[in-house]
Residue, then its C-alpha position, 0 to 999 in steps of 0.5 A: m868802184s868809183k863813188d863819183r856821180d855825174k850831174e844827173g846822179r848816175p855813177v861814174f866809173s874809171g876806165e880801169d873799173a869799166r874794163q871787161g873781166e877775164i874768164i877764169l876756168r879754175t876747175r877741170t869741169r869748167r874748162i871742159i864745159f867751156i871748150a865743149g861750148l866752143v866746139g859745139i858752136v863750130v859744129l853747129a855752124l858747119v851743120l847749118s852751112i851744109a844743111l842750107r846748101 
């Protein structure tokens, strides 16, 4: 991280430091939980769209 400060004393970060991180799913359990969450969101959207008709 950059240790530079602006005029008001707040930290200033370079574009390289400010980029979003990547999702790292190293273990099989983490991958399964992540995919189950994505599937759950889709299923919830389908159920809600059917229920609200």
